[in-house]
N, C-alpha and C positions, 0 to 999 in steps of 0.2 A: 314172840307174839302168840297169844292164844289162838287156837284154830277158829273159833267163832268170829274173832275180830278179823282174821285173815280173809275168811269167806265174805264177811261184810264189806271189807275194803275192795275185793275183786268185784262184787256186785255193783257197788257205787261206781267203780272205774268203768265197768261195762256200760252202765246207764249213761255216763258222761260221754263215752265214745259214740254210742248210738245217737245221742242228742247232737253231738258235733257233726256227725255224718248227715243227720237229717237237715241241719242248718246249711250244710254245704250243698245239698241237693235242692234246697228250697229256692225258687225263683221269686224274687220280690217284685212288687209293682213298679219300683223305681229302676229295675234292671232293664237294659236293652238286650233284646234277643235277636241274634243273627243266625239264619239258617244257610249253610253252604253245602252245595253238592260237589262231591269230589270223587275222582277216579285215579287210582294209583296202583300200578302193578296188576292191572286187570281186576282190581277190587273196587267196587263203587259203593259209596256210602253217603249218608247225610250227617253233617257235623253241626250240632246245635251249640252255638257260642253264646256266652253271657258276658256282657260288658258291664262291670261295676264302675260307674262313673265316679263315685266317691273315692274308690281306691285306685282308679285308672288301671283296672285289671281286666284283660280279655283272655278268656280261657274256654276250652271245649267242655261243655257241661255233660253231654253224652252224645252217642252216635248211633245210627241205624243203618244196617246193611241193605243194599239195593240189589235187585236181580240183574240190572243192566246199566249201561252208562247213562247218566241223567242228562237231559237236554233243557228242561225248563222246570221252574218251581212256581207255586202260587199258594199264598197263605189264605186260610178261611177259618171261620169260627162256627160253621154249621156242622152239627154232628151227623155224619152220613148214615143212611139206612134207618134212621129213627122214625117211628110212626106214632100216632096218637095226637091228642089235642095239644099237649104241651111240648111236642117235638120242635116246633118253630121257636119256642122261647128258650130251649136248651142251647147252651153255647159251650164250645170247647176251643182247643188250640190245635189246629190241624194244618198240614201242608200237603198239597197235591203235587205229585211228581210225574213228569213225562219223560220217558226214556226212549231208547232205540226200539224197544218192544212196543206193540200197539196198545198195551194196557196202560191205564192211569191208576197209580196207586195213591191212596190217601192215608197218611200216617198221623197218629196222634203224637203231638209234642209233649203232652202231659205224662206220657208213660216213658220211663227211663230205659227199661230193658225190653222194649217191644220187639217181638220176633216176627210178627205178621202185621200187614197193614190193616186198618179198620175197614177199608173198602177197596175194591178193585173194579174199575169201570173199563169194560172191554169184552172180548169174545168170551162165550161161556166155556167153562172148563171142559176139556176133552174127556170122554168116557173111555177108561182104559179097557173096558170089556167090548167096546164096539169093534166090529171087523175092520181090518185095515185093507185098503185096496192094494192089489199087487203092483209092484214097481215094474213098469215096462222097460225092456232093454232096447237101446237104440244102437244100431250098427253103423259103422262108418264105411263108406265105399272105398276108402283108401286101403289097398291090400298091403299085407306085410308077410314076412316069411318066418317059419318056426325054425327049430334047431336042425331039422332034416332038410330044409330048403323048400318045404311045401308052402304054398301061399295060403294065407288065412285072413279073415276079416277082423279088423281091429274094432273093439267095442268101446263105446263112450259111456260115461255115466249118464243116467237118465236126468233130464232137466226137471227142476221143480215146477209144478204147475203154477201159473201166474194167479195171484190172489186178486180178485176183483173187489173194488170198493162197494160197500153196501150201506144201507140206511141205519143199521143197528149198532155198528161199532167200527172203530178204525182198524185198518189192516196194515198200517205202516207206522213209522216213528211218530211220536208226539212232539211237535216243535214249539207249541205255545199253549198257555193256559190263561184263562181270565175268569175270576170269580165275581159274581154280581153282588155288590154290597147292599143294593136295595132289595132285590129278590134273592135272599140268602141261600136258597136251595138250588140256584142255577149256576152251572159251571160250563163255560165254553172252551172248546179245545180245537186246535188247528193241527193238521197232520200232513205228512209227506204223501199221503194218498189223495191229495188235492181236495179234501173235504173239510168242512167245519161241522162239529157236532155240538149239540146242546144237551146237557145232562141234568136230570132232576135228582138231586142228592137225597131227597126224601123217599125215593123209591128203594126197594131192596137192591143190594149191590149187584145182583145178577141181572138186573133189568137192562134192556137195550136203551140206546140214546133216545131222548125225548124228541129231537128233531135232527135232521141232517141236511146241510146245505151243500149240494153236490155240483152245482153248475156255476158257481161264482168265479172260480179261477181255473186256469188251464194247466197249472203246475203246482208244485209243493207250496202249501200255505204256511208261510214263515211266521206270521204274527197275527194275533187276534186280541181285541180289547173292547170291553164294554165302555160306553160313554157314562161317566160318573154323574152327569146332570140329566141325561135322557136314558134311564136304565133299561130300555128295550132296544136301544140302538147299538149295533156292533160295527167296529172298524176292523178291516182285515187287509192283509197285503201278502203277495205271493211272489214266487220266482218267475212268474210270467210278466213281471213288470207292471202289474196293476194293483191299485188300491180301491177297495170297495167300502161304502158306507151304506148300511141297510138296517131296516127295522126287522127284528127277528120274527115278528108276526106276519110281515109281508115283504120277503126278500126280493121279490120280482120288481118292486117299486124303488129299488135302491139306486144310488148314484155311484160314480167312480171316476178314476182318472188314470191315464198312462203316465209312468214315470221313466226316468232315463236309464234305470238299471234294476237289477233284482232287489226286491224289498228285503231288508234285514230286520228292522225294528219300527214299531209305531207307538206314538203316545198322543193321547188327547191333551190339549192345552187346558190346564185347570183355570187359567185366567181368561180364556176365551173359549167357552164351551163348544162352539161350533167349529173351532179350528183344531188341526192336528199336525204333528210333525212326523216325517218319515225319513229314516236313514237308509242308505243304499249301499250296494256292493262296490260302487265306483268311488266311495269316499265322501259323498255329499249328503247334506241334510236339507230338506225342503219343508216349507210350511204351506198348508192349504186351508182354505175355508170351505167346509163341506156344502155350504149353501150356494157356492159358485160352480159345483161339479155338475156334469150332465148325467141324465138318466141312462142307465146301462143294465140291460136284462141278462146279458151273457158276456163272457170275456172278449169275444170278437167285436162287440159293439162299444167297448170302452174307448172314449176319446181323450185326448190330451187336454188338460186344463192348465191355466196359468197359475204358477206358484206365487204366494205372497212374498217369499224371499228364498234365496238359495245360499247355502254356506258350504264351502269346500273345507270340510272339517279334518279329514285325515288323508294320508297318502295311500291307504288301502281301505278295505271294507269297514264301514261304521257298523259294527256288530251289536252295539248297545247304546241306549239313549234314554235320558230321563229329564223331566222338567221339575224344578223345585216348586212345591206347592206353597211354600212360605215366603220365598224371595222372588218377587216378580222379575222376569227377564233373565233368570239364571237357568241355564241348561248344562247338562253334563253328557259328554260323549266318550265312548271307548271303542277302540278299533283293534284290528288284527296287526297293527303296527306297534303293539305293546304300549300305546300311549292312552292316558286318560286326560281329557281336557275339559276345562270349565269355561263357559262362554257367557258374555253379558249382552243382552239384546235391549237396546233403548229405542223406543218409538218416538220419532221426532214429530213436530207440529205438522209437517207436510204429509205425514202418514207413512213415510219411509222408515225403515229400520236401520239402526246403526249397530252392527255386530262387531264385538271386540273380544279377543282372547284374554281371559283373566290369568289363567295359569295352565301349564301342561306338565304332566309327570310321567316318567317311565317307572312303573312300580315293579319291574323285574319279573313279570309273568309273560307267558307266550301270547295270549290274547284275552280279550274281555267279551263275554257273551251276555252278561246281565249286569246292569248298574242301576241301583235304586238309591234315591236320597232318603234320609231318615224322615219318617212322617211326623 
């Protein structure tokens, strides 16, 4: 084969390989995208799966490394940190990640080999040139002896100073995230520091939280969710056994209820916009009508309200819950007992609910912390 023909063949082959690689990386509008947070051997990462329904093929498209163990995820289409008149009209494909660290990272899913998040919501970066305070030494009063038999005092390691919650950013793990689909620049976060923060994604990424709700709960806030029909109303639940419903513009006028156990997961009912479901650590799921709750300005004033119905769903904590927005009466629960269950709720003419188990599966994993039905 002449040299010129050989070079030409190799050039065509390279172009075909590049085109094939481009097609493999391309995500089509008909593909289903699934984002999974995973920790294995102390390495945490996001895995972006693509499900090709025509070929019935599920595969990992690409992955992104995370700095700490992930606890919650939330998809959004608002480009963080963008300013200008056309910022609100720009859309992307992003996922917000809450971890054991107090920062919220927002990653672009449109970038395959991303090394850094597009935005970080949290404490400002530390100045390496700033002087560090001296570490105090704390002595123990319990005497001990050295090799020669002389008594000496045993030293203990200095305790880390307790970090106090503030209005600007979280100081503990991020347990829940909720993006506002009506006001696309707003992201709500719940934390183990007992606070709920409201973030404006249109601000620069180093900006503090837009608002902080510090007096709603007396323990770790496990779940927070915007009302899809009332885009200024938030639903929150905590390990103090309370659930709160409040307008983000006037949180002091909110309502709430005591429940039987620590709150694990909350969901607004898409079929009854004023109602919501709460799953708890004792294995039960309850439904409430927010219009029937009493006014509560602080955790100590929250009173117990009557539930619309109660379901004993699992033998242990119901750590995940979702309501199907397309099939009325269908809810899905997942628990730390390794089970996923599908339930059917029929409303009878008398107003009572008939709840029946449709199916239950042990999918062979330790526990479920997030279950979502396909939109």
